[in-house]
N, C-alpha and C positions, 0 to 999 in steps of 0.2 A: 737680411731675415731669414734663414731657411725653413722651405716647409716642410711641412715632416711627413715623415714616409708614408704611408700606407701602408697596414699588414699583410703581412703575407696572406695568401688563401689557408697555405699549411700551419703556420701559430692562430691563427683563425677556428683551426678546425682542433691544434690542441688545445688551445682555451677553452675550447665548449669542451673536450671531452674528459679534461681536467675538473671543468664544475661537474661536470653531468657525474665524475665517479665520487664528488664531494657528496652533491645530493643523495643520489644512491648510498651511499654509505649510511648517511644518517634515518634515509628509510629504510635499508633494512633492519637497523638498530632498535626503531621505531615500532616496525613489524617483530621484531623478535622478542618484543617484550607483553606481547598480547598471545596469552597462553589460554582465553578462560572462551571454553563451547559452551554455549544454553541457548534455551528456545528463547527468541524477544518478542518483543509484543513493539511495536509498529504502528504506528502511526502518520496519514496522509489526511491533512488538512488546510486551511487556508478559502480562499478565494477565488485559486487560476484554476485554469484545465488541467486535469492527469493525473487525478488522484486513486480512480479508479485504472483507472489506464495502467500506472507504475504496480499499482496489484496486482493485477492480474497478470504482464507482467514476472511477477515474481513468481505464480502460478507456473507461468508457463518455466519458468526457472524449473520449478520442483520439477513438477515431473518428466521435464527432462533428466531425469535423475532416477525414473521407477520411482518414484516417493508419491503419496497417495496427499489431494488437495479434498479441502471443501468449502465449497462459495454459498454463502447466504447472502440474499441482496433482504435489505432492508429499506421501504419505504417504494422502490422502483418497483413498475407492475410487471410481470412476465413479459418483457418484448424480448423480440425476435431477434437478437445481439448477435453482432459477429465475434463476439469472444464468450456467450458462451455456444456457441454454433463449435467454434474450435476445439475448447475444452473437451465439449464431451465427446470429440472421436479420438480422446484417450482410455474410453471404455471406464474401467474401473476402475484407474489412477484418480476419476474427479466423481466427485458427485457436486452438482446444482442445484442452489435450490435457490428460485426468485417465486420468496413469498412477500413482496410486496403489493397493496393495495394500488400503488402510484403517490405520486406527490400531492402534499398537501391539501396543496391546492386546488387538486382536481376532486379528490376524494369527498372533501368540507364535510367532513365526520369523524370526529374524536376518537368515539370510541369503536368507529371499525378501525381507525387507525389502530389504535391501542391492540385492538384484539390481533392483526395481520403482524405488528411486531412482537406480543405475547409470541403467536406462532412460532414465529422465524429466528425466537431466540429458545423455545424447546430445541427446536433441531440445532442454533450453535451451541448448547451447552454438550447437547447430547455428542457433534464432533468435537466440543474441548477435554472429554471426558477421553476419549480414545487416542493408545500410546504411538497405533499406528497411523495417523493421521498428523502428516509430517507441518501442513500449512492449514491454518483455517482463515480465508479472505470474508473479513466480516461488511460487507459494500454496502455504507451509507447507514452506519450502525451513530454515528455521530448525529445523525440527523434526528434520530428517534430518542438519542439522550438528550438533546437541547431540546424536547417537546416533551420532558419528562415522561417519556409511553414509558419505558424501561426502567426498574431503580438503576440506578450508578451501583449502590456497593454492591448489587449481585453480581454486576458485570465485570467489577473489578475481584470481588470474591471469587470467579469461577476462570477468571485468569492465572489470578495467583494459583489457584489448585490445577490446572492443567498439568499436563506431561511436561516433566523437565526440558527436555532436547523440543517440543513443539514451537513452533513458529505463530503469530498469529498477527494480521493486519488492520488496521481499522481505517476506514474513509469516512470522509463525510464533514463540511464546513462546520466551524465553530467550536470544535474538542474542547469536553469541558478540561480546565485547569486539573479538576484531579487524576484525569484520565493520560495528560501529559506528563504530569508526576510520574505515572505507574512505569511510565513508559519508556524503551531503552532505546527508542528511535522515532524524533519527529520532523515529518519534515511539513512545510507551510508549500503551498504551494499559491506564487504569488501570480496577480492578475496583471501584464504589463499591456496584452491590446487581447482582443476576442471578435472573432468575425460577425458574432452575432450581435455585437452595437452597429453592426452597416448592413442588419439588414440580411444575413443571412443563415438559411433555417438549418438544421440541425442534418447532417448527410451522413451516409451510412456506410460504415468504416473511420468515421474519424467519430463522432456521435455515439455508434450502435454499431 
């Protein structure tokens, strides 16, 4: 019985090249079929870390093209954060509004939380009406909606009425089913492992 002759490096390279050419042809055909360009409603939700971080990545990408971004932070207090420091360096291209009073377990005052969210929503609605704003980041809006601090119907109506090319990204756990249904893109961050459970505190450059 003769043993099989292993393929030569040249034949392996040729096989790989042929496989990748077929894959590229399929990929190119799929991309060619996508012709719609529109403003997207994006939702980052789920128990995992990274929802706001991903949204600020979109903000950085947008200002990199010289387009305007408005950030409105619900719930979170006016922290001194790295993302705010970085984005505000872009001057007039970025408006950063940290209008929360802190997490609900910190304020322990529902009326105060609702008032803060309503103030933040007024700023958000103004941004959602501006065709010169390319991206609106509504950080932790899902938390405000979860606790019924804002009427979901009003929020969805504002999203529908916004300028056609404007992108919106909403972050926070427990996104409402109606918001998920209305969204163009929904990403759920899964929690696999978190250093907080091992007693590691929030750290500069990672959490804020």
